[in-house]
C-alpha positions as CSV (number, residue, x, y, z in Angstrom):
1,M,-13.0,4.9,-60.6
2,F,-10.0,6.5,-59.1
3,N,-7.9,5.3,-56.2
4,V,-6.3,8.6,-55.2
5,T,-3.5,8.9,-52.6
6,K,-2.5,12.4,-51.5
7,K,0.1,13.5,-49.0
8,S,1.1,17.1,-48.0
9,I,3.6,18.9,-45.7
10,Q,4.5,22.5,-45.0
11,W,7.9,22.9,-46.6
12,G,9.6,26.3,-46.1
13,E,7.1,29.0,-47.1
14,E,4.9,26.8,-49.2
15,T,2.8,23.6,-49.0
16,L,4.2,20.6,-50.9
17,T,1.7,18.0,-52.1
18,L,2.2,14.6,-53.7
19,E,-0.7,13.0,-55.5
20,T,-1.1,9.7,-57.4
21,G,-3.8,7.4,-58.6
22,K,-5.9,9.8,-60.8
23,V,-3.8,10.7,-63.8
24,A,-1.7,8.5,-66.2
25,R,-2.7,5.3,-64.5
26,Q,-1.1,3.1,-67.1
27,A,2.4,4.3,-66.3
28,D,4.3,2.2,-63.8
29,G,4.5,5.2,-61.5
30,S,2.8,8.6,-61.8
31,V,3.0,11.5,-59.3
32,I,1.9,15.1,-59.5
33,A,4.0,17.2,-57.2
34,T,2.7,20.7,-56.3
35,L,4.7,23.4,-54.5
36,G,2.7,26.6,-54.0
37,E,0.9,26.8,-57.4
38,T,3.6,25.1,-59.4
39,S,2.7,21.6,-60.4
40,V,4.8,19.0,-62.2
41,M,3.7,15.5,-63.3
42,A,6.3,12.8,-63.4
43,N,5.6,9.5,-65.2
44,V,7.9,6.4,-65.0
45,T,7.8,3.4,-67.2
46,Y,10.4,0.6,-67.4
47,A,10.9,-2.5,-69.5
48,R,10.5,-5.9,-67.9
49,Q,13.3,-7.4,-69.8
50,Q,16.8,-6.4,-70.8
51,K,17.5,-6.0,-74.5
52,P,19.9,-8.7,-75.8
53,G,23.5,-7.5,-75.8
54,Q,22.7,-4.5,-73.6
55,D,25.8,-3.6,-71.7
56,F,24.9,-0.3,-70.1
57,F,21.9,1.1,-68.1
58,P,19.5,2.8,-70.6
59,L,17.9,5.5,-68.4
60,T,16.3,8.4,-70.2
61,V,15.0,11.5,-68.4
62,H,12.9,14.2,-70.1
63,Y,11.8,17.4,-68.6
64,Q,9.2,19.5,-70.5
65,E,7.9,22.9,-69.8
66,K,4.5,23.6,-71.3
67,Y,3.8,27.2,-72.0
68,Y,0.2,26.8,-71.0
69,A,1.5,26.2,-67.4
70,A,2.2,30.0,-67.2
71,G,-0.7,31.1,-69.4
72,K,1.5,31.8,-72.4
73,V,1.5,31.0,-76.1
74,P,4.9,29.8,-77.4
75,G,6.8,32.2,-79.7
76,G,7.9,31.4,-83.2
77,F,6.0,30.5,-86.3
78,F,4.7,27.1,-85.2
79,K,3.3,28.2,-81.9
80,R,4.0,24.9,-80.1
81,E,6.8,23.6,-78.0
82,A,9.6,22.3,-80.1
83,R,13.1,21.1,-79.3
84,P,14.2,21.2,-75.6
85,T,15.3,24.6,-74.4
86,E,18.6,25.0,-72.5
87,K,16.6,25.1,-69.2
88,E,14.8,21.8,-70.1
89,T,18.0,20.1,-71.0
90,L,19.8,21.2,-67.9
91,T,16.9,20.2,-65.6
92,A,16.7,16.7,-67.3
93,R,20.4,16.3,-66.4
94,L,19.8,17.5,-62.9
95,I,17.2,14.8,-62.4
96,D,19.2,12.1,-64.2
97,R,22.4,12.5,-62.2
98,P,21.3,11.7,-58.7
99,I,18.9,8.9,-59.6
100,R,21.1,7.0,-62.0
101,P,23.5,5.6,-59.3
102,L,20.6,4.4,-57.2
103,F,19.3,1.7,-59.4
104,V,20.3,-1.8,-58.3
105,P,23.7,-2.7,-59.9
106,G,23.3,-5.0,-62.9
107,F,19.8,-3.6,-63.7
108,K,20.0,-2.8,-67.4
109,N,16.4,-2.7,-68.4
110,E,15.2,0.4,-70.2
111,V,13.7,3.1,-68.0
112,L,11.9,6.3,-69.1
113,V,11.2,9.2,-66.7
114,M,9.1,12.1,-68.1
115,C,8.4,15.2,-66.2
116,T,5.9,17.7,-67.5
117,V,5.3,21.2,-66.0
118,L,1.5,21.6,-65.8
119,S,1.2,24.8,-63.8
120,H,3.7,27.5,-62.9
121,D,3.1,30.3,-60.4
122,L,6.2,32.3,-61.5
123,V,7.5,32.1,-57.9
124,N,8.6,28.5,-57.3
125,D,11.0,27.1,-59.9
126,P,9.5,23.8,-61.3
127,D,12.9,22.1,-61.6
128,M,13.1,21.0,-58.0
129,V,9.4,20.1,-58.0
130,A,10.1,17.9,-61.0
131,M,13.0,16.2,-59.2
132,I,10.8,15.4,-56.2
133,A,8.0,14.2,-58.5
134,A,10.3,11.9,-60.4
135,S,11.8,10.5,-57.2
136,A,8.3,9.8,-55.9
137,A,7.1,8.2,-59.2
138,L,10.2,5.9,-59.2
139,T,9.7,5.0,-55.6
140,I,6.1,3.8,-56.1
141,S,6.7,2.2,-59.5
142,G,8.2,-1.0,-58.3
143,A,11.4,-0.5,-60.2
144,P,14.6,-1.6,-58.4
145,F,15.4,1.9,-57.3
146,R,17.2,2.4,-54.0
147,G,15.7,5.8,-53.2
148,P,13.9,8.0,-52.6
149,I,15.9,11.2,-53.2
150,A,14.8,14.8,-52.8
151,G,16.3,18.1,-53.9
152,C,16.1,21.7,-53.0
153,R,17.6,25.1,-54.0
154,V,19.6,27.2,-51.5
155,G,20.3,30.9,-51.6
156,Y,22.8,32.8,-49.3
157,E,22.1,36.4,-48.2
158,D,23.6,38.3,-45.3
159,G,25.2,35.2,-43.9
160,D,21.9,33.2,-43.9
161,Y,21.0,30.2,-46.0
162,I,17.6,30.5,-47.7
163,L,15.5,27.4,-48.6
164,N,13.9,27.5,-52.1
165,P,14.4,31.2,-52.9
166,T,12.0,32.6,-55.5
167,I,12.7,32.8,-59.2
168,D,13.0,36.6,-58.9
169,D,15.6,36.2,-56.2
170,M,17.7,33.9,-58.4
171,Q,17.2,35.9,-61.6
172,D,20.5,37.3,-62.8
173,L,22.5,37.1,-59.6
174,R,25.2,39.2,-61.1
175,L,23.0,42.3,-60.7
176,N,22.1,41.4,-57.1
177,P,25.1,41.8,-54.9
178,E,23.1,40.8,-51.8
179,Q,22.4,37.3,-53.1
180,R,25.6,35.3,-53.5
181,L,24.5,31.7,-54.2
182,D,22.2,29.6,-56.4
183,L,22.8,26.0,-55.2
184,V,20.9,22.9,-56.0
185,V,21.5,19.8,-53.9
186,A,19.9,16.3,-54.3
187,G,20.4,13.5,-51.8
188,T,19.0,10.4,-50.1
189,K,18.2,10.0,-46.4
190,D,21.9,9.4,-45.6
191,A,24.0,11.1,-48.2
192,V,24.4,13.9,-50.8
193,M,24.2,12.6,-54.4
194,M,24.5,15.7,-56.5
195,V,25.5,19.4,-56.2
196,E,25.2,22.1,-58.8
197,S,25.9,25.8,-58.1
198,E,26.5,29.3,-59.2
199,A,28.3,31.3,-56.5
200,Y,29.9,34.6,-56.0
201,E,33.3,33.9,-54.4
202,L,32.1,31.9,-51.4
203,S,34.6,30.3,-49.1
204,E,34.9,26.6,-48.9
205,E,33.4,26.7,-45.4
206,E,30.3,28.7,-46.7
207,M,29.8,26.3,-49.6
208,L,30.1,23.2,-47.4
209,G,27.6,24.8,-45.0
210,A,25.1,25.4,-47.8
211,V,25.4,21.7,-48.8
212,K,24.8,20.5,-45.3
213,F,21.9,22.9,-44.9
214,A,20.3,21.6,-48.1
215,H,20.7,18.0,-47.0
216,E,18.9,18.8,-43.7
217,Q,16.1,20.6,-45.5
218,I,15.3,17.7,-47.9
219,Q,14.7,15.2,-45.1
220,P,11.0,16.0,-44.6
221,V,10.4,15.6,-48.3
222,I,12.1,12.1,-48.3
223,D,9.8,11.2,-45.4
224,L,6.8,12.4,-47.4
225,I,7.7,10.3,-50.4
226,I,8.1,7.2,-48.1
227,D,4.7,8.0,-46.6
228,L,3.2,8.1,-50.1
229,A,4.9,4.8,-51.1
230,E,3.6,3.0,-48.0
231,D,0.0,3.6,-49.3
232,A,0.5,3.6,-53.0
233,A,3.6,1.7,-54.1
234,K,3.3,-1.2,-56.5
235,E,4.8,-4.6,-55.9
236,P,8.6,-4.5,-56.3
237,F,9.8,-5.9,-59.6
238,D,11.4,-9.3,-59.2
239,F,15.0,-8.5,-60.1
240,Q,18.0,-10.4,-59.0
241,P,21.4,-9.2,-60.3
242,D,23.3,-11.9,-62.2
243,D,26.1,-13.6,-60.2
244,Y,29.0,-13.6,-62.6
245,S,31.8,-14.0,-60.0
246,D,33.1,-17.1,-61.8
247,L,33.4,-15.1,-65.0
248,S,35.1,-12.2,-63.2
249,A,37.6,-14.7,-61.7
250,A,38.2,-16.2,-65.2
251,V,38.7,-12.7,-66.7
252,K,41.2,-11.8,-63.9
253,A,43.1,-15.0,-64.3
254,A,43.3,-14.6,-68.1
255,G,44.7,-11.1,-68.2
256,E,45.3,-9.3,-65.0
257,D,49.0,-8.9,-65.6
258,E,48.5,-7.6,-69.2
259,M,45.8,-5.2,-68.0
260,R,48.0,-3.9,-65.1
261,A,50.9,-3.4,-67.6
262,A,48.5,-1.5,-69.9
263,F,47.4,0.9,-67.2
264,A,51.0,1.6,-66.2
265,I,51.5,3.5,-69.6
266,A,51.3,7.2,-69.0
267,D,50.4,8.3,-72.6
268,K,46.6,8.2,-73.1
269,Q,46.6,6.9,-76.7
270,E,49.2,4.3,-76.0
271,R,47.4,3.3,-72.9
272,T,44.1,3.0,-74.7
273,A,45.6,0.8,-77.3
274,A,47.3,-1.4,-74.7
275,V,44.1,-1.8,-72.8
276,A,42.3,-2.8,-75.9
277,A,45.0,-5.3,-76.7
278,A,44.8,-6.7,-73.1
279,R,41.0,-7.1,-73.6
280,E,41.6,-9.1,-76.8
281,T,44.2,-11.2,-74.9
282,I,41.7,-12.0,-72.2
283,K,39.0,-12.9,-74.8
284,G,41.4,-15.2,-76.5
285,K,41.7,-17.3,-73.3
286,L,38.0,-17.5,-72.6
287,S,35.6,-20.3,-73.7
288,E,32.9,-19.8,-76.2
289,E,30.3,-19.8,-73.5
290,Q,32.1,-17.2,-71.5
291,L,32.5,-15.0,-74.6
292,E,28.8,-15.1,-75.2
293,D,28.0,-14.2,-71.5
294,K,26.1,-10.9,-71.4
295,N,28.1,-9.9,-68.3
296,L,31.5,-10.1,-70.0
297,G,31.6,-6.3,-70.4
298,S,30.9,-5.8,-66.7
299,A,33.5,-8.4,-65.7
300,M,36.1,-6.6,-67.9
301,K,35.2,-3.2,-66.4
302,G,35.4,-4.7,-62.9
303,L,39.0,-5.9,-63.6
304,E,40.0,-2.5,-64.9
305,A,38.4,-0.7,-61.9
306,S,40.1,-3.0,-59.4
307,I,43.5,-2.4,-60.9
308,L,43.1,1.4,-61.2
309,R,41.4,1.9,-57.9
310,G,43.3,-0.5,-55.6
311,D,46.7,0.7,-56.6
312,V,45.8,4.4,-56.0
313,V,44.4,3.8,-52.5
314,K,47.3,1.5,-51.5
315,T,50.3,3.3,-53.0
316,G,49.0,6.9,-53.7
317,K,50.3,6.6,-57.2
318,R,48.0,7.1,-60.2
319,I,48.1,5.5,-63.7
320,D,50.1,8.4,-65.1
321,G,52.5,8.4,-62.2
322,R,51.2,11.5,-60.5
323,R,50.6,12.0,-56.8
324,T,47.0,12.2,-55.7
325,D,47.1,16.0,-55.3
326,E,49.4,16.7,-58.3
327,I,48.2,18.8,-61.3
328,R,49.4,18.0,-64.8
329,D,51.7,20.3,-66.7
330,I,50.0,23.5,-67.8
331,V,50.7,25.7,-70.8
332,A,48.6,28.8,-71.2
333,E,48.8,31.1,-74.3
334,T,46.8,34.1,-75.3
335,G,46.4,36.2,-78.5
336,I,47.0,33.2,-80.8
337,L,44.4,34.2,-83.4
338,P,45.1,37.5,-85.3
339,R,41.6,38.6,-86.2
340,T,39.5,37.6,-83.3
341,H,38.7,40.0,-80.4
342,G,40.4,37.7,-77.9
343,S,41.7,34.1,-77.9
344,A,43.5,31.7,-75.6
345,L,44.8,28.1,-75.9
346,F,44.8,26.3,-72.5
347,T,46.5,23.0,-72.3
348,R,46.6,20.8,-69.1
349,G,48.2,17.5,-69.8
350,E,46.2,15.9,-72.6
351,T,43.3,18.2,-72.2
352,Q,43.2,21.3,-74.4
353,G,40.7,24.0,-75.1
354,L,40.9,26.8,-77.7
355,V,38.6,29.5,-76.4
356,V,37.7,32.6,-78.5
357,T,36.0,35.8,-77.3
358,T,33.8,37.9,-79.5
359,L,32.5,41.3,-78.3
360,G,29.2,42.5,-79.7
361,T,26.6,45.3,-79.1
362,G,23.2,45.3,-77.6
363,D,21.8,43.9,-80.9
364,D,23.8,40.7,-80.2
365,E,22.2,39.9,-76.9
366,Q,20.3,36.6,-76.7
367,F,16.5,36.8,-76.3
368,I,15.3,34.0,-74.0
369,D,11.7,33.1,-74.1
370,A,11.3,31.4,-70.7
371,L,8.3,30.0,-69.0
372,H,8.5,32.7,-66.3
373,G,9.1,35.6,-68.7
374,N,11.2,36.9,-71.5
375,F,14.6,38.4,-70.8
376,K,18.0,39.1,-72.5
377,S,21.4,37.7,-71.8
378,N,24.6,39.6,-72.7
379,F,27.0,36.7,-71.8
380,L,27.0,33.6,-73.9
381,L,29.3,30.6,-73.7
382,H,29.2,27.8,-76.2
383,Y,31.1,24.5,-75.7
384,N,32.0,22.2,-78.6
385,F,33.3,18.6,-78.2
386,P,34.2,17.2,-81.6
387,P,35.1,13.5,-82.0
388,Y,38.7,14.2,-82.9
389,S,39.4,15.6,-79.4
390,V,39.4,12.0,-78.2
391,G,40.9,10.5,-81.3
392,E,37.6,9.0,-82.5
393,V,35.5,9.0,-85.6
394,G,32.0,10.0,-85.0
395,R,29.0,11.9,-86.3
396,V,28.9,15.7,-85.8
397,G,25.5,17.2,-85.1
398,P,23.8,19.9,-83.0
399,P,24.9,20.3,-79.4
400,G,23.9,17.4,-77.2
401,R,23.0,17.3,-73.5
402,R,26.7,17.0,-72.6
403,E,27.7,20.1,-74.6
404,V,24.9,22.1,-73.1
405,G,25.7,21.0,-69.6
406,H,29.4,21.5,-69.7
407,G,28.9,24.9,-71.4
408,K,26.5,26.0,-68.6
409,L,28.9,24.9,-65.9
410,A,31.7,27.0,-67.4
411,W,29.2,29.9,-67.9
412,R,28.3,29.8,-64.2
413,A,32.0,29.8,-63.2
414,L,32.9,32.8,-65.3
415,Q,29.9,35.1,-65.1
416,A,30.5,35.9,-61.4
417,V,33.6,38.0,-62.3
418,L,32.1,39.9,-65.3
419,P,32.0,43.7,-65.1
420,A,28.7,45.4,-64.7
421,A,26.9,46.2,-68.0
422,T,27.1,49.9,-67.1
423,D,30.9,49.7,-67.0
424,F,31.4,47.4,-70.0
425,P,28.3,47.6,-72.2
426,Y,29.2,44.8,-74.5
427,T,27.6,41.4,-75.3
428,I,30.3,38.8,-74.7
429,R,30.3,35.5,-76.5
430,L,32.8,32.8,-75.6
431,V,33.2,29.7,-77.8
432,S,35.3,26.8,-76.3
433,E,36.6,24.4,-78.9
434,I,37.8,21.3,-77.1
435,T,40.7,20.1,-79.3
436,E,42.0,17.4,-76.9
437,S,40.3,15.7,-74.0
438,N,41.6,13.4,-71.2
439,G,40.1,14.8,-68.1
440,S,37.8,17.8,-67.4
441,S,37.4,19.8,-70.6
442,S,34.7,22.0,-68.9
443,M,37.3,23.2,-66.4
444,A,39.7,23.8,-69.3
445,S,36.9,25.9,-70.8
446,V,36.8,28.0,-67.6
447,C,40.6,28.6,-67.5
448,G,40.7,29.3,-71.3
449,G,37.6,31.5,-71.1
450,S,39.1,33.6,-68.4
451,L,42.3,34.1,-70.3
452,S,40.5,34.7,-73.6
453,M,38.3,37.5,-72.1
454,M,41.4,39.1,-70.5
455,D,43.1,39.0,-74.0
456,A,40.0,40.8,-75.4
457,G,40.3,43.5,-72.8
458,V,37.3,42.6,-70.8
459,P,37.9,44.1,-67.3
460,L,37.2,40.9,-65.2
461,K,37.2,41.4,-61.5
462,S,39.8,38.6,-61.2
463,A,40.9,35.5,-63.1
464,V,39.0,32.2,-62.7
465,A,40.4,28.7,-62.8
466,G,38.7,25.3,-62.4
467,V,39.8,21.8,-61.4
468,A,38.1,18.4,-61.5
469,M,38.5,16.2,-58.5
470,G,37.9,12.4,-58.2
471,L,37.3,9.9,-55.4
472,I,38.1,6.3,-55.0
473,L,36.2,4.9,-52.0
474,E,36.8,1.3,-51.0
475,D,34.4,-1.0,-49.2
476,D,36.5,-0.8,-46.0
477,G,36.1,2.9,-45.9
478,S,39.6,3.8,-47.1
479,Y,39.6,6.4,-49.8
480,A,41.8,8.6,-52.0
481,I,40.9,12.1,-53.4
482,L,42.4,12.8,-56.8
483,S,43.2,16.2,-58.2
484,D,42.8,16.9,-61.9
485,I,41.4,13.5,-62.8
486,L,42.0,11.7,-66.1
487,G,39.2,10.3,-68.2
488,D,39.9,6.8,-67.0
489,E,39.8,8.0,-63.3
490,D,36.5,9.6,-64.0
491,H,35.1,6.6,-65.7
492,L,36.2,4.1,-63.1
493,G,36.1,6.3,-60.0
494,D,33.3,7.1,-57.6
495,M,33.0,10.9,-57.9
496,D,33.3,13.7,-60.3
497,F,33.7,16.9,-58.3
498,K,34.4,20.1,-60.2
499,V,35.3,23.3,-58.4
500,A,36.0,26.7,-60.1
501,G,36.7,30.0,-58.6
502,T,39.1,32.9,-58.0
503,E,41.8,33.3,-55.3
504,A,39.1,34.8,-53.1
505,G,36.5,32.0,-53.4
506,I,34.3,29.5,-55.3
507,T,32.2,30.7,-58.2
508,S,30.9,27.3,-59.3
509,L,30.7,23.8,-57.8
510,Q,29.4,20.6,-59.5
511,M,29.4,17.2,-57.9
512,D,28.2,13.8,-59.2
513,I,28.8,10.5,-57.3
514,K,28.3,6.9,-58.3
515,V,28.1,5.4,-54.8
516,A,25.5,5.9,-52.2
517,G,26.8,9.3,-51.1
518,I,29.9,10.7,-49.5
519,T,30.5,12.0,-45.9
520,P,31.0,15.7,-45.0
521,E,34.5,14.8,-44.0
522,I,35.4,13.6,-47.6
523,M,33.7,16.6,-49.1
524,E,35.6,19.0,-46.8
525,K,38.9,17.4,-47.7
526,A,38.0,17.5,-51.4
527,L,37.2,21.2,-51.3
528,A,40.5,22.0,-49.5
529,Q,42.5,19.9,-52.0
530,A,40.6,21.6,-54.9
531,K,41.5,25.0,-53.5
532,E,45.2,24.1,-53.6
533,G,44.9,22.9,-57.2
534,R,42.9,26.0,-58.2
535,I,45.6,28.4,-56.7
536,H,48.3,26.5,-58.6
537,I,46.5,26.7,-61.9
538,L,45.8,30.4,-61.4
539,G,49.5,30.9,-60.9
540,E,50.2,29.2,-64.2
541,M,47.6,31.3,-66.0
542,N,49.0,34.5,-64.6
543,K,52.2,33.8,-66.6
544,A,50.2,34.2,-69.8
545,I,48.8,37.6,-69.0
546,S,51.1,40.6,-68.4
547,G,49.1,43.7,-67.5
548,A,45.9,44.8,-69.3
549,A,45.5,43.6,-72.8
550,D,45.0,46.1,-75.6
551,F,41.4,46.3,-76.9
552,S,41.2,44.7,-80.3
553,V,41.1,47.1,-83.2
554,H,38.5,44.7,-84.8
555,A,36.1,45.0,-81.9
556,P,33.3,47.7,-81.8
557,R,33.7,50.6,-79.5
558,I,30.7,51.4,-77.3
559,E,29.9,54.6,-75.5
560,T,27.0,54.9,-73.2
561,M,25.0,57.9,-72.2
562,Q,22.0,58.4,-69.9
563,I,19.1,60.6,-70.9
564,P,15.9,61.5,-69.0
565,T,13.2,59.0,-69.7
566,D,10.8,61.8,-70.8
567,K,13.3,62.5,-73.7
568,I,13.3,59.0,-75.1
569,R,10.4,59.8,-77.4
570,E,12.2,62.8,-78.8
571,V,15.4,60.7,-79.6
572,I,13.4,58.0,-81.3
573,G,11.0,60.3,-83.2
574,S,7.8,59.5,-84.8
575,G,8.0,56.0,-86.3
576,G,11.7,55.9,-85.4
577,K,12.5,58.8,-87.9
578,V,14.9,60.7,-85.6
579,I,17.0,57.7,-84.5
580,R,17.2,56.4,-88.1
581,E,18.6,59.8,-89.2
582,I,21.2,59.7,-86.4
583,V,22.3,56.2,-87.5
584,E,22.4,57.2,-91.2
585,V,24.3,60.5,-90.6
586,S,26.8,59.3,-88.0
587,G,27.3,55.7,-89.3
588,A,27.2,54.4,-85.7
589,K,24.7,51.8,-84.2
590,V,22.4,53.3,-81.6
591,D,20.5,51.3,-79.0
592,I,18.2,52.8,-76.4
593,N,16.3,51.0,-73.6
594,D,13.3,51.9,-71.5
595,E,15.6,53.3,-68.7
596,G,17.0,55.9,-71.0
597,I,20.4,54.2,-71.3
598,I,21.8,54.7,-74.9
599,K,24.6,52.6,-76.3
600,I,26.4,54.0,-79.3
601,A,28.7,51.5,-81.1
602,S,31.1,51.7,-84.0
603,P,34.8,50.8,-84.7
604,N,35.1,54.5,-85.7
605,G,35.5,57.0,-82.8
606,E,34.4,59.9,-85.0
607,A,31.1,58.2,-85.8
608,I,30.5,57.6,-82.1
609,K,31.2,61.3,-81.3
610,K,28.9,62.5,-84.1
611,A,26.0,60.3,-82.9
612,Y,26.7,61.4,-79.3
613,D,26.6,65.1,-80.3
614,M,23.4,64.6,-82.3
615,I,21.6,62.9,-79.4
616,Y,23.0,65.4,-76.9
617,S,21.6,68.3,-78.9
618,I,18.2,66.7,-78.8
619,V,18.0,66.0,-75.1
620,A,20.2,68.7,-73.5
621,E,18.7,71.9,-72.3
622,P,20.5,75.3,-73.2
623,E,22.2,77.0,-70.3
624,E,21.2,80.5,-69.4
625,G,24.1,83.0,-69.8
626,A,26.0,80.7,-72.1
627,V,27.3,81.7,-75.5
628,Y,26.4,79.6,-78.6
629,T,27.2,79.6,-82.3
630,G,24.0,79.6,-84.3
631,T,22.6,80.2,-87.8
632,V,20.1,82.8,-88.8
633,V,17.1,80.9,-90.1
634,K,14.5,83.7,-90.6
635,I,14.5,87.5,-90.6
636,V,11.4,89.4,-89.6
637,D,10.8,93.1,-89.0
638,F,11.3,92.9,-85.2
639,G,14.5,90.8,-85.3
640,A,16.0,87.5,-86.4
641,F,15.4,83.8,-85.5
642,V,18.6,81.9,-84.8
643,N,19.0,78.1,-84.6
644,F,21.6,77.9,-81.8
645,F,21.1,74.6,-79.9
646,G,20.3,71.4,-81.8
647,K,16.9,72.1,-83.3
648,R,16.1,74.8,-80.9
649,D,15.6,78.4,-82.2
650,G,15.5,81.7,-80.4
651,L,14.7,85.3,-81.2
652,V,17.4,88.0,-81.4
653,H,15.3,91.2,-81.1
654,V,16.3,94.0,-83.3
655,S,17.5,96.0,-80.3
656,Q,19.9,93.1,-79.4
657,I,21.7,92.8,-82.8
658,E,24.1,95.7,-82.5
659,N,24.8,98.7,-80.2
660,R,23.2,101.1,-82.6
661,R,19.7,101.6,-84.0
662,L,18.9,99.6,-87.1
663,N,16.2,100.4,-89.6
664,H,15.8,96.7,-90.3
665,P,17.6,93.5,-89.2
666,S,18.4,92.7,-92.8
667,D,20.8,95.7,-92.8
668,V,23.4,93.5,-91.1
669,L,22.0,90.0,-91.3
670,K,21.0,87.5,-93.9
671,E,19.5,84.0,-93.7
672,G,22.2,81.2,-93.4
673,Q,24.7,83.6,-91.7
674,E,26.6,82.2,-88.7
675,V,26.4,84.4,-85.6
676,K,27.5,84.2,-82.0
677,V,24.6,84.6,-79.4
678,K,24.2,84.7,-75.7
679,L,21.2,83.1,-74.1
680,L,19.6,85.9,-72.0
681,G,16.8,83.7,-70.7
682,F,13.2,83.0,-71.4
683,D,10.2,85.2,-71.5
684,D,6.9,84.7,-69.7
685,R,5.7,82.3,-72.4
686,G,8.9,80.3,-72.4
687,K,10.2,81.8,-75.6
688,V,14.0,82.0,-75.9
689,R,15.6,85.5,-75.7
690,L,19.1,85.8,-77.4
691,S,21.5,88.7,-77.8
692,M,24.3,89.3,-80.4
693,K,25.5,92.7,-79.2
694,V,26.9,91.4,-76.0
695,V,29.2,88.9,-77.8
696,D,32.3,89.6,-79.9
697,Q,31.3,88.2,-83.3
698,E,34.9,87.5,-84.2
699,T,36.1,85.7,-81.1
700,G,32.9,84.6,-79.5
701,E,33.9,86.2,-76.2
702,E,31.3,87.9,-74.2
703,I,31.7,91.7,-74.2
704,K,31.9,93.1,-70.7
705,K,29.8,96.2,-69.7
706,E,32.9,98.3,-69.4
707,E,34.0,97.4,-72.9
708,A,30.6,98.1,-74.3
709,A,30.5,101.5,-72.7
710,E,33.9,102.4,-74.1
711,G,32.8,101.2,-77.5
């Protein structure tokens, strides 16, 4: 009934297995990849015909994490998986980016790739397993895919690169100073196709070494996929790209001069209008048959690309007149919004981001219900890209894949320089509103986010800047690397290479390419050129920050204190009674965790002090020999009980009240009276022994033995 093909290799510390032929047999390609005990099923289907009028490649990648894979029931009211989580969205993008350029040019049939996590061992992250499964499923599907690809994750500890570190190793790197890198690389046999990373000020050499290490480590996986395909691949789909060279020649003849003149305009909006006018001019010179040709859009794009690309490589001049390594003019401003905790407006050419910082308490941390467990995040970055930022009319809805991906890239770049939670116990939320866009708005979010947090008084380890690099690679091997690329250069170029970091090193790297890979030489040069651009941008940013910014009067103040874990129960009280009383009496917010770290938050310093004193009185132990101010709470025949330390009472024996004999303690004391007492110690049963007679009741000073004798 089943025609199963199964291949395995030892990969790093685990066994990697690819299996096909048993499940989802009606899909064009179906592979279950297993690493350790983490299994992901990838299913590929593709349309046999192109939709009429389709002028782009409609590839859709879905990655789904099923909670049953880890033996969990989903949270929430509905108890089933709903909209994609951030992790699912980001992983879908990770898989999409390296496979999209590898379909045969001209193939515009609809393709669907669905990856489903079936089993998760809580050790091996399923994202790379899903990428391998998707690549294998595409390779055996018969689709015109020029793969296979493979991907892996790389860590960096004590100068050594680590293949596929565990989930625990990669969890919250900010708290793990030994682990300095979370790098994902995807590539073919010959070239790197995609890079995504979170780093902790790695040098360009260390980062390039990690990419090379990853490319070496994926080679056995690519061989494994080829081995599987040799036994299980379907017949290749009979697809021949359309030959529209005559149409391209006609388009070029009809309007090359107009298009070249349009691209010579520096201003984006004027250039866009001129390019649109040039297109209309070209269409006006074409025949009806040519206008109806489905490849007209591709021919137009080809003309635009040839003008933009050829001139840059030959002359070193770009469409806005800049040199290849030149950064656009930068204006950085801080403190532009009066009531926010921190704000910055970062403008680089025609790209602009308004980034706002809000400081919150522990109650504002984000709870993340992940497949491998639940955890909290105290650093949030949300990126918004409204239609007006590019001068367009469009629908506004919930964040899409692009917004999630760009926001996460900026998050990775900035979180490496955040202070430790013990030093700065705030939840930090950044919101980047992209108000103009022509070039990398994610890197503008990095620069603006760094400035905004500094304006809010967040003690960052150092400022962070980011720059987007581009590549134009010609067929003859000549190339040009472009710093701070424009939108058109991104659209018509061969690489989008974003690098963010401090003066000391790289904190985030993302690379996507549209050709069959780039050489280490090109990547090394791009990293060096990006460093120059980053240092220049940091210099411009420094002009906007002069010294440490004042902490906003509108932000909450937070004090932390550490108590013994065995005292947590006393601070909380039965049913939370004690901690509720502290909050009500003091007016401050109080948060306590399982390690005994207490955060007290309020805009009012007096409220924080009151709450602190109330908690201290519960958890602190009285010091033998110290003098305290107390209140008489009960009088008995043999003495008086005095409340002297929080809720702690002690006995002042009748012989310790005064330096004379008393008939009864009530001769000199009454309930509610304030007295000064010295803690003499504890008796055999642990009871507190206090003395009044050795303390001056007026001044609170201890009476020395000589003074007592004279008295």
